[in-house]
N, CA, C, O and the ligand as a Tripos MOL2 file, in Angstrom:
@<TRIPOS>MOLECULE
protein
  249   247    63     0     0
PROTEIN
NO_CHARGES

@<TRIPOS>ATOM
      1 N          29.6950   -7.0560   23.2310 N.3       1 MET1
      2 CA         29.0660   -5.8240   22.7550 C.3       1 MET1
      3 C          28.1470   -6.1230   21.5900 C.2       1 MET1
      4 O          28.4560   -6.9000   20.6860 O.2       1 MET1
      5 N          26.9900   -5.4600   21.6590 N.am      2 GLU2
      6 CA         25.9690   -5.7420   20.6270 C.3       2 GLU2
      7 C          25.7500   -4.5940   19.7800 C.2       2 GLU2
      8 O          25.8060   -3.4530   20.2390 O.2       2 GLU2
      9 N          25.4890   -4.8500   18.4990 N.am      3 VAL3
     10 CA         25.2280   -3.8390   17.5110 C.3       3 VAL3
     11 C          23.6620   -3.6300   17.5810 C.2       3 VAL3
     12 O          22.8640   -4.5320   17.3250 O.2       3 VAL3
     13 N          23.3080   -2.3640   17.9490 N.am      4 GLY4
     14 CA         21.8980   -2.0970   18.0250 C.3       4 GLY4
     15 C          21.3600   -1.7860   16.7770 C.2       4 GLY4
     16 O          22.0660   -1.9240   15.7780 O.2       4 GLY4
     17 N          20.0130   -1.3150   16.6730 N.am      5 PRO5
     18 CA         19.3960   -0.8790   15.4820 C.3       5 PRO5
     19 C          20.0390    0.3640   14.9570 C.2       5 PRO5
     20 O          20.7460    1.0700   15.6770 O.2       5 PRO5
     21 N          19.7870    0.6390   13.6650 N.am      6 GLY6
     22 CA         20.2770    1.8610   13.1460 C.3       6 GLY6
     23 C          21.6830    1.7170   12.4630 C.2       6 GLY6
     24 O          22.1400    0.5970   12.2310 O.2       6 GLY6
     25 N          22.3350    2.8190   12.1580 N.am      7 ILE7
     26 CA         23.5850    2.8610   11.4510 C.3       7 ILE7
     27 C          24.7180    2.2550   12.4260 C.2       7 ILE7
     28 O          24.9550    2.7820   13.5140 O.2       7 ILE7
     29 N          25.3410    1.2130   12.0050 N.am      8 PRO8
     30 CA         26.3630    0.5870   12.8530 C.3       8 PRO8
     31 C          27.7350    1.3800   12.6840 C.2       8 PRO8
     32 O          28.4180    1.3100   11.6620 O.2       8 PRO8
     33 N          28.0470    2.1130   13.7590 N.am      9 ARG9
     34 CA         29.2840    2.9870   13.6370 C.3       9 ARG9
     35 C          30.5320    2.1170   13.9960 C.2       9 ARG9
     36 O          31.6480    2.4040   13.5620 O.2       9 ARG9
     37 N          30.3100    1.0840   14.7740 N.am     10 ARG10
     38 CA         31.3710    0.3620   15.3220 C.3      10 ARG10
     39 C          31.0850   -1.1710   15.2440 C.2      10 ARG10
     40 O          29.9610   -1.5540   15.5700 O.2      10 ARG10
     41 N          31.9110   -1.9690   14.8820 N.am     11 CYS11
     42 CA         31.6820   -3.4160   14.8280 C.3      11 CYS11
     43 C          31.9920   -3.9830   16.1830 C.2      11 CYS11
     44 O          32.8480   -3.4620   16.8980 O.2      11 CYS11
     45 N          31.2650   -5.1100   16.5700 N.am     12 PRO12
     46 CA         31.5270   -5.6640   17.9460 C.3      12 PRO12
     47 C          33.0460   -5.9450   18.1340 C.2      12 PRO12
     48 O          33.5060   -5.9440   19.2750 O.2      12 PRO12
     49 N          33.7650   -6.1620   17.1610 N.am     13 CYS13
     50 CA         35.2630   -6.3230   17.3300 C.3      13 CYS13
     51 C          36.0010   -5.0830   17.7470 C.2      13 CYS13
     52 O          37.1680   -5.1640   18.1290 O.2      13 CYS13
     53 N          35.3600   -3.9320   17.6880 N.am     14 GLY14
     54 CA         35.9530   -2.6780   18.0110 C.3      14 GLY14
     55 C          36.3870   -1.7660   16.8270 C.2      14 GLY14
     56 O          36.7180   -0.5900   16.9800 O.2      14 GLY14
     57 N          36.3580   -2.3860   15.6820 N.am     15 ALA15
     58 CA         36.8100   -1.6700   14.4400 C.3      15 ALA15
     59 C          35.6870   -0.7060   14.0490 C.2      15 ALA15
     60 O          34.5040   -0.9720   14.2570 O.2      15 ALA15
     61 N          36.0870    0.3650   13.5050 N.am     16 ALA16
     62 CA         35.0620    1.2770   12.9210 C.3      16 ALA16
     63 C          34.4910    0.5950   11.6080 C.2      16 ALA16
     64 O          35.1530   -0.2060   10.9470 O.2      16 ALA16
     65 N          33.3340    0.9470   11.3250 N.am     17 THR17
     66 CA         32.6330    0.3750   10.1260 C.3      17 THR17
     67 C          32.9780    1.3440    8.8660 C.2      17 THR17
     68 O          33.3220    2.5210    8.9770 O.2      17 THR17
     69 N          32.8280    0.6490    7.6790 N.am     18 VAL18
     70 CA         33.0200    1.4210    6.5450 C.3      18 VAL18
     71 C          31.7550    1.2470    5.5980 C.2      18 VAL18
     72 O          31.0840    0.2160    5.6430 O.2      18 VAL18
     73 N          31.4810    2.2130    4.8080 N.am     19 VAL19
     74 CA         30.4350    2.1050    3.7840 C.3      19 VAL19
     75 C          30.9380    1.6230    2.4460 C.2      19 VAL19
     76 O          31.8520    2.2320    1.8920 O.2      19 VAL19
     77 N          30.4080    0.6000    1.9210 N.am     20 LEU20
     78 CA         30.8650    0.2120    0.6280 C.3      20 LEU20
     79 C          29.6330    0.0440   -0.3290 C.2      20 LEU20
     80 O          28.4780    0.1090    0.0910 O.2      20 LEU20
     81 N          29.9230   -0.1540   -1.5140 N.am     21 THR21
     82 CA         28.8570   -0.2380   -2.5620 C.3      21 THR21
     83 C          28.9130   -1.6530   -3.1010 C.2      21 THR21
     84 O          29.9360   -2.1380   -3.5870 O.2      21 THR21
     85 N          27.7420   -2.2970   -2.9860 N.am     22 SER22
     86 CA         27.6400   -3.7180   -3.4760 C.3      22 SER22
     87 C          27.7820   -3.7710   -5.0100 C.2      22 SER22
     88 O          27.2900   -2.9310   -5.7630 O.2      22 SER22
     89 N          28.4960   -4.8310   -5.3950 N.am     23 LYS23
     90 CA         28.6440   -5.0100   -6.8950 C.3      23 LYS23
     91 C          28.0650   -6.3170   -7.3320 C.2      23 LYS23
     92 O          28.3540   -6.7650   -8.4410 O.2      23 LYS23
     93 N          27.2420   -6.9680   -6.5000 N.am     24 THR24
     94 CA         26.6250   -8.2240   -6.7790 C.3      24 THR24
     95 C          25.5420   -7.9870   -7.7890 C.2      24 THR24
     96 O          25.0690   -6.8600   -7.9360 O.2      24 THR24
     97 N          25.1250   -9.0510   -8.5090 N.am     25 LYS25
     98 CA         24.0170   -9.0120   -9.4710 C.3      25 LYS25
     99 C          22.7950   -8.7570   -8.8370 C.2      25 LYS25
    100 O          21.9660   -8.0640   -9.4260 O.2      25 LYS25
    101 N          22.5240   -9.2770   -7.5700 N.am     26 ASP26
    102 CA         21.2250   -9.1710   -6.8620 C.3      26 ASP26
    103 C          21.0350   -7.6830   -6.2750 C.2      26 ASP26
    104 O          19.9200   -7.1680   -6.1850 O.2      26 ASP26
    105 N          22.1830   -7.0610   -5.8980 N.am     27 ASN27
    106 CA         22.0460   -5.7730   -5.3100 C.3      27 ASN27
    107 C          23.1320   -4.7490   -5.8680 C.2      27 ASN27
    108 O          23.9830   -4.2270   -5.1480 O.2      27 ASN27
    109 N          23.0120   -4.5380   -7.1570 N.am     28 PRO28
    110 CA         24.0700   -3.6420   -7.8030 C.3      28 PRO28
    111 C          23.8600   -2.1830   -7.2470 C.2      28 PRO28
    112 O          22.7480   -1.6590   -7.1770 O.2      28 PRO28
    113 N          24.9930   -1.5980   -6.8720 N.am     29 GLY29
    114 CA         24.9330   -0.1640   -6.5030 C.3      29 GLY29
    115 C          24.3270    0.0580   -5.1400 C.2      29 GLY29
    116 O          24.2120    1.2070   -4.7150 O.2      29 GLY29
    117 N          23.9310   -0.9910   -4.4280 N.am     30 ARG30
    118 CA         23.3850   -0.7960   -3.1000 C.3      30 ARG30
    119 C          24.4780   -0.6920   -2.0260 C.2      30 ARG30
    120 O          25.4150   -1.4870   -1.9470 O.2      30 ARG30
    121 N          24.2770    0.3840   -1.1810 N.am     31 GLN31
    122 CA         25.4190    0.6130   -0.1640 C.3      31 GLN31
    123 C          25.0870   -0.2740    1.0630 C.2      31 GLN31
    124 O          23.9540   -0.6300    1.3900 O.2      31 GLN31
    125 N          26.2420   -0.5740    1.6890 N.am     32 PHE32
    126 CA         26.1010   -1.2900    2.9720 C.3      32 PHE32
    127 C          27.1950   -0.9300    3.8870 C.2      32 PHE32
    128 O          28.2500   -0.4430    3.4810 O.2      32 PHE32
    129 N          26.9130   -1.1960    5.2540 N.am     33 TYR33
    130 CA         27.9160   -0.9480    6.2030 C.3      33 TYR33
    131 C          28.6620   -2.3310    6.5100 C.2      33 TYR33
    132 O          28.0500   -3.3990    6.5300 O.2      33 TYR33
    133 N          29.9790   -2.2260    6.7360 N.am     34 ARG34
    134 CA         30.6820   -3.4040    6.9380 C.3      34 ARG34
    135 C          31.7730   -3.1330    7.9680 C.2      34 ARG34
    136 O          32.2410   -2.0000    8.0800 O.2      34 ARG34
    137 N          32.1870   -4.1530    8.7240 N.am     35 CYS35
    138 CA         33.3480   -4.0700    9.5650 C.3      35 CYS35
    139 C          34.5260   -3.5860    8.7500 C.2      35 CYS35
    140 O          34.7440   -4.0510    7.6310 O.2      35 CYS35
    141 N          35.2850   -2.6610    9.2980 N.am     36 GLY36
    142 CA         36.4330   -1.9700    8.5070 C.3      36 GLY36
    143 C          37.6150   -3.0380    8.3860 C.2      36 GLY36
    144 O          38.4910   -2.8690    7.5380 O.2      36 GLY36
    145 N          37.6290   -4.0720    9.1910 N.am     37 VAL37
    146 CA         38.7830   -4.9290    9.3260 C.3      37 VAL37
    147 C          38.4260   -6.3630    8.7250 C.2      37 VAL37
    148 O          39.1060   -6.8550    7.8240 O.2      37 VAL37
    149 N          37.4080   -6.9520    9.2310 N.am     38 VAL38
    150 CA         37.1480   -8.3490    8.9170 C.3      38 VAL38
    151 C          35.7900   -8.4440    8.2040 C.2      38 VAL38
    152 O          34.7890   -7.9120    8.6830 O.2      38 VAL38
    153 N          35.7750   -9.0790    7.1360 N.am     39 PHE39
    154 CA         34.4810   -9.3960    6.4260 C.3      39 PHE39
    155 C          34.1100  -10.8090    6.7260 C.2      39 PHE39
    156 O          34.6440  -11.7020    6.0690 O.2      39 PHE39
    157 N          33.2270  -11.1000    7.6760 N.am     40 GLY40
    158 CA         32.8570  -12.4350    7.9110 C.3      40 GLY40
    159 C          31.8960  -12.5090    9.1120 C.2      40 GLY40
    160 O          31.4040  -11.4810    9.5790 O.2      40 GLY40
    161 N          31.6420  -13.6940    9.5940 N.am     41 GLU41
    162 CA         30.7150  -13.9820   10.6580 C.3      41 GLU41
    163 C          31.0990  -13.1900   11.8490 C.2      41 GLU41
    164 O          32.2720  -12.8910   12.0760 O.2      41 GLU41
    165 N          30.0100  -12.8170   12.6820 N.am     42 ASN42
    166 CA         30.3000  -11.9530   13.8580 C.3      42 ASN42
    167 C          30.7950  -10.6310   13.6150 C.2      42 ASN42
    168 O          31.1370   -9.9700   14.5950 O.2      42 ASN42
    169 N          30.8900  -10.1370   12.4620 N.am     43 HIS43
    170 CA         31.2410   -8.7530   12.1460 C.3      43 HIS43
    171 C          30.1560   -8.0720   11.4340 C.2      43 HIS43
    172 O          29.3070   -8.7210   10.8230 O.2      43 HIS43
    173 N          30.1460   -6.7730   11.4870 N.am     44 VAL44
    174 CA         29.0100   -6.0110   10.9690 C.3      44 VAL44
    175 C          28.9060   -6.1630    9.4980 C.2      44 VAL44
    176 O          29.8810   -6.0660    8.7520 O.2      44 VAL44
    177 N          27.6770   -6.4090    9.0960 N.am     45 PHE45
    178 CA         27.3070   -6.3800    7.7640 C.3      45 PHE45
    179 C          25.7630   -5.8750    7.6830 C.2      45 PHE45
    180 O          24.8660   -6.6070    8.1010 O.2      45 PHE45
    181 N          25.5100   -4.6970    7.1750 N.am     46 LYS46
    182 CA         24.1440   -4.1720    7.1500 C.3      46 LYS46
    183 C          23.9440   -3.3890    5.9180 C.2      46 LYS46
    184 O          24.8130   -2.6080    5.5310 O.2      46 LYS46
    185 N          22.8040   -3.5700    5.2650 N.am     47 TRP47
    186 CA         22.4710   -2.6990    4.1470 C.3      47 TRP47
    187 C          22.2200   -1.2660    4.7020 C.2      47 TRP47
    188 O          21.5920   -1.0880    5.7460 O.2      47 TRP47
    189 N          22.7160   -0.2950    3.9870 N.am     48 ALA48
    190 CA         22.5270    1.0940    4.4170 C.3      48 ALA48
    191 C          21.1360    1.4970    4.5120 C.2      48 ALA48
    192 O          20.7420    2.1720    5.4630 O.2      48 ALA48
    193 N          20.2660    1.0640    3.4430 N.am     49 ASP49
    194 CA         18.9040    1.5100    3.4740 C.3      49 ASP49
    195 C          18.2110    0.9320    4.6980 C.2      49 ASP49
    196 O          17.4290    1.6510    5.3210 O.2      49 ASP49
    197 N          18.4430   -0.3130    5.0820 N.am     50 ASP50
    198 CA         17.8440   -0.8470    6.2680 C.3      50 ASP50
    199 C          18.2850   -0.1390    7.5320 C.2      50 ASP50
    200 O          17.4900    0.0440    8.4540 O.2      50 ASP50
    201 N          19.5920    0.2750    7.5820 N.am     51 ALA51
    202 CA         20.1220    0.9420    8.7330 C.3      51 ALA51
    203 C          19.4690    2.3350    8.8840 C.2      51 ALA51
    204 O          19.1540    2.7310   10.0060 O.2      51 ALA51
    205 N          19.2650    3.0590    7.8200 N.am     52 VAL52
    206 CA         18.7780    4.3710    7.8490 C.3      52 VAL52
    207 C          17.2670    4.2240    8.2730 C.2      52 VAL52
    208 O          16.7830    5.0220    9.0770 O.2      52 VAL52
    209 N          16.5950    3.2970    7.7800 N.am     53 LEU53
    210 CA         15.2110    3.0260    8.1100 C.3      53 LEU53
    211 C          15.0820    2.8610    9.6270 C.2      53 LEU53
    212 O          14.2230    3.4710   10.2620 O.2      53 LEU53
    213 N          15.9660    2.0140   10.1950 N.am     54 GLU54
    214 CA         15.8700    1.6800   11.6510 C.3      54 GLU54
    215 C          16.3000    2.9620   12.4670 C.2      54 GLU54
    216 O          15.7980    3.1890   13.5680 O.2      54 GLU54
    217 N          17.1830    3.7390   11.9330 N.am     55 GLU55
    218 CA         17.6530    5.0500   12.6190 C.3      55 GLU55
    219 C          16.3310    5.9480   12.6740 C.2      55 GLU55
    220 O          16.0340    6.5360   13.7150 O.2      55 GLU55
    221 N          15.6070    6.0270   11.6110 N.am     56 ILE56
    222 CA         14.4060    6.9210   11.5610 C.3      56 ILE56
    223 C          13.4190    6.3380   12.5350 C.2      56 ILE56
    224 O          12.8140    7.1040   13.2850 O.2      56 ILE56
    225 N          13.2110    5.0430   12.5830 N.am     57 GLU57
    226 CA         12.1940    4.4380   13.4600 C.3      57 GLU57
    227 C          12.6200    4.7040   14.9000 C.2      57 GLU57
    228 O          11.7750    5.0550   15.7230 O.2      57 GLU57
    229 N          13.8530    4.5550   15.2210 N.am     58 ALA58
    230 CA         14.3920    4.7650   16.5810 C.3      58 ALA58
    231 C          14.1570    6.1800   17.0590 C.2      58 ALA58
    232 O          13.8940    6.4360   18.2340 O.2      58 ALA58
    233 N          14.2640    7.1020   16.0900 N.am     59 LEU59
    234 CA         14.0410    8.5520   16.4790 C.3      59 LEU59
    235 C          12.5180    8.8400   16.6180 C.2      59 LEU59
    236 O          12.1130    9.6560   17.4460 O.2      59 LEU59
    237 N          11.7070    8.1740   15.8170 N.am     60 ALA60
    238 CA         10.2540    8.3460   15.9510 C.3      60 ALA60
    239 C           9.7760    7.8640   17.2540 C.2      60 ALA60
    240 O           8.8190    8.4160   17.7980 O.2      60 ALA60
    241 N          10.4310    6.7870   17.8280 N.am     61 VAL61
    242 CA         10.0070    6.2360   19.1800 C.3      61 VAL61
    243 C          10.2350    7.1530   20.2580 C.2      61 VAL61
    244 O           9.4100    7.2830   21.1630 O.2      61 VAL61
    245 N          11.4190    7.8610   20.2060 N.am     62 LYS62
    246 CA         11.8600    8.7220   21.3410 C.3      62 LYS62
    247 C          10.8880    9.9710   21.4860 C.2      62 LYS62
    248 O          11.0820   10.8060   22.3690 O.2      62 LYS62
    249 ZN         34.5990   -6.4720   13.1030 Zn       63 ZN63
@<TRIPOS>BOND
     1     1     2 1
     2     2     3 1
     3     3     4 2
     4     3     5 am
     5     5     6 1
     6     6     7 1
     7     7     8 2
     8     7     9 am
     9     9    10 1
    10    10    11 1
    11    11    12 2
    12    11    13 am
    13    13    14 1
    14    14    15 1
    15    15    16 2
    16    15    17 am
    17    17    18 1
    18    18    19 1
    19    19    20 2
    20    19    21 am
    21    21    22 1
    22    22    23 1
    23    23    24 2
    24    23    25 am
    25    25    26 1
    26    26    27 1
    27    27    28 2
    28    27    29 am
    29    29    30 1
    30    30    31 1
    31    31    32 2
    32    31    33 am
    33    33    34 1
    34    34    35 1
    35    35    36 2
    36    35    37 am
    37    37    38 1
    38    38    39 1
    39    39    40 2
    40    39    41 am
    41    41    42 1
    42    42    43 1
    43    43    44 2
    44    43    45 am
    45    45    46 1
    46    46    47 1
    47    47    48 2
    48    47    49 am
    49    49    50 1
    50    50    51 1
    51    51    52 2
    52    51    53 am
    53    53    54 1
    54    54    55 1
    55    55    56 2
    56    55    57 am
    57    57    58 1
    58    58    59 1
    59    59    60 2
    60    59    61 am
    61    61    62 1
    62    62    63 1
    63    63    64 2
    64    63    65 am
    65    65    66 1
    66    66    67 1
    67    67    68 2
    68    67    69 am
    69    69    70 1
    70    70    71 1
    71    71    72 2
    72    71    73 am
    73    73    74 1
    74    74    75 1
    75    75    76 2
    76    75    77 am
    77    77    78 1
    78    78    79 1
    79    79    80 2
    80    79    81 am
    81    81    82 1
    82    82    83 1
    83    83    84 2
    84    83    85 am
    85    85    86 1
    86    86    87 1
    87    87    88 2
    88    87    89 am
    89    89    90 1
    90    90    91 1
    91    91    92 2
    92    91    93 am
    93    93    94 1
    94    94    95 1
    95    95    96 2
    96    95    97 am
    97    97    98 1
    98    98    99 1
    99    99   100 2
   100    99   101 am
   101   101   102 1
   102   102   103 1
   103   103   104 2
   104   103   105 am
   105   105   106 1
   106   106   107 1
   107   107   108 2
   108   107   109 am
   109   109   110 1
   110   110   111 1
   111   111   112 2
   112   111   113 am
   113   113   114 1
   114   114   115 1
   115   115   116 2
   116   115   117 am
   117   117   118 1
   118   118   119 1
   119   119   120 2
   120   119   121 am
   121   121   122 1
   122   122   123 1
   123   123   124 2
   124   123   125 am
   125   125   126 1
   126   126   127 1
   127   127   128 2
   128   127   129 am
   129   129   130 1
   130   130   131 1
   131   131   132 2
   132   131   133 am
   133   133   134 1
   134   134   135 1
   135   135   136 2
   136   135   137 am
   137   137   138 1
   138   138   139 1
   139   139   140 2
   140   139   141 am
   141   141   142 1
   142   142   143 1
   143   143   144 2
   144   143   145 am
   145   145   146 1
   146   146   147 1
   147   147   148 2
   148   147   149 am
   149   149   150 1
   150   150   151 1
   151   151   152 2
   152   151   153 am
   153   153   154 1
   154   154   155 1
   155   155   156 2
   156   155   157 am
   157   157   158 1
   158   158   159 1
   159   159   160 2
   160   159   161 am
   161   161   162 1
   162   162   163 1
   163   163   164 2
   164   163   165 am
   165   165   166 1
   166   166   167 1
   167   167   168 2
   168   167   169 am
   169   169   170 1
   170   170   171 1
   171   171   172 2
   172   171   173 am
   173   173   174 1
   174   174   175 1
   175   175   176 2
   176   175   177 am
   177   177   178 1
   178   178   179 1
   179   179   180 2
   180   179   181 am
   181   181   182 1
   182   182   183 1
   183   183   184 2
   184   183   185 am
   185   185   186 1
   186   186   187 1
   187   187   188 2
   188   187   189 am
   189   189   190 1
   190   190   191 1
   191   191   192 2
   192   191   193 am
   193   193   194 1
   194   194   195 1
   195   195   196 2
   196   195   197 am
   197   197   198 1
   198   198   199 1
   199   199   200 2
   200   199   201 am
   201   201   202 1
   202   202   203 1
   203   203   204 2
   204   203   205 am
   205   205   206 1
   206   206   207 1
   207   207   208 2
   208   207   209 am
   209   209   210 1
   210   210   211 1
   211   211   212 2
   212   211   213 am
   213   213   214 1
   214   214   215 1
   215   215   216 2
   216   215   217 am
   217   217   218 1
   218   218   219 1
   219   219   220 2
   220   219   221 am
   221   221   222 1
   222   222   223 1
   223   223   224 2
   224   223   225 am
   225   225   226 1
   226   226   227 1
   227   227   228 2
   228   227   229 am
   229   229   230 1
   230   230   231 1
   231   231   232 2
   232   231   233 am
   233   233   234 1
   234   234   235 1
   235   235   236 2
   236   235   237 am
   237   237   238 1
   238   238   239 1
   239   239   240 2
   240   239   241 am
   241   241   242 1
   242   242   243 1
   243   243   244 2
   244   243   245 am
   245   245   246 1
   246   246   247 1
   247   247   248 2
@<TRIPOS>SUBSTRUCTURE
     1 MET1         2 RESIDUE 1 A MET
     2 GLU2         6 RESIDUE 1 A GLU
     3 VAL3        10 RESIDUE 1 A VAL
     4 GLY4        14 RESIDUE 1 A GLY
     5 PRO5        18 RESIDUE 1 A PRO
     6 GLY6        22 RESIDUE 1 A GLY
     7 ILE7        26 RESIDUE 1 A ILE
     8 PRO8        30 RESIDUE 1 A PRO
     9 ARG9        34 RESIDUE 1 A ARG
    10 ARG10       38 RESIDUE 1 A ARG
    11 CYS11       42 RESIDUE 1 A CYS
    12 PRO12       46 RESIDUE 1 A PRO
    13 CYS13       50 RESIDUE 1 A CYS
    14 GLY14       54 RESIDUE 1 A GLY
    15 ALA15       58 RESIDUE 1 A ALA
    16 ALA16       62 RESIDUE 1 A ALA
    17 THR17       66 RESIDUE 1 A THR
    18 VAL18       70 RESIDUE 1 A VAL
    19 VAL19       74 RESIDUE 1 A VAL
    20 LEU20       78 RESIDUE 1 A LEU
    21 THR21       82 RESIDUE 1 A THR
    22 SER22       86 RESIDUE 1 A SER
    23 LYS23       90 RESIDUE 1 A LYS
    24 THR24       94 RESIDUE 1 A THR
    25 LYS25       98 RESIDUE 1 A LYS
    26 ASP26      102 RESIDUE 1 A ASP
    27 ASN27      106 RESIDUE 1 A ASN
    28 PRO28      110 RESIDUE 1 A PRO
    29 GLY29      114 RESIDUE 1 A GLY
    30 ARG30      118 RESIDUE 1 A ARG
    31 GLN31      122 RESIDUE 1 A GLN
    32 PHE32      126 RESIDUE 1 A PHE
    33 TYR33      130 RESIDUE 1 A TYR
    34 ARG34      134 RESIDUE 1 A ARG
    35 CYS35      138 RESIDUE 1 A CYS
    36 GLY36      142 RESIDUE 1 A GLY
    37 VAL37      146 RESIDUE 1 A VAL
    38 VAL38      150 RESIDUE 1 A VAL
    39 PHE39      154 RESIDUE 1 A PHE
    40 GLY40      158 RESIDUE 1 A GLY
    41 GLU41      162 RESIDUE 1 A GLU
    42 ASN42      166 RESIDUE 1 A ASN
    43 HIS43      170 RESIDUE 1 A HIS
    44 VAL44      174 RESIDUE 1 A VAL
    45 PHE45      178 RESIDUE 1 A PHE
    46 LYS46      182 RESIDUE 1 A LYS
    47 TRP47      186 RESIDUE 1 A TRP
    48 ALA48      190 RESIDUE 1 A ALA
    49 ASP49      194 RESIDUE 1 A ASP
    50 ASP50      198 RESIDUE 1 A ASP
    51 ALA51      202 RESIDUE 1 A ALA
    52 VAL52      206 RESIDUE 1 A VAL
    53 LEU53      210 RESIDUE 1 A LEU
    54 GLU54      214 RESIDUE 1 A GLU
    55 GLU55      218 RESIDUE 1 A GLU
    56 ILE56      222 RESIDUE 1 A ILE
    57 GLU57      226 RESIDUE 1 A GLU
    58 ALA58      230 RESIDUE 1 A ALA
    59 LEU59      234 RESIDUE 1 A LEU
    60 ALA60      238 RESIDUE 1 A ALA
    61 VAL61      242 RESIDUE 1 A VAL
    62 LYS62      246 RESIDUE 1 A LYS
    63 ZN63       249 GROUP 0 **** ****
């Protein structure tokens, strides 16, 4: 199962994604989507602003 462009609603592992807020020094307060179960390789991690941008682009193409 592949995660397409846009907001990732489900991780390839089958878990629903969650929205969290970054607390790192580089990206403070930036929101991201993450696999709701496992944080690691082969699981969803995507910045929310990137995902929203992709979602808008996908809509514009249709
Ligand atoms: Zn996962």
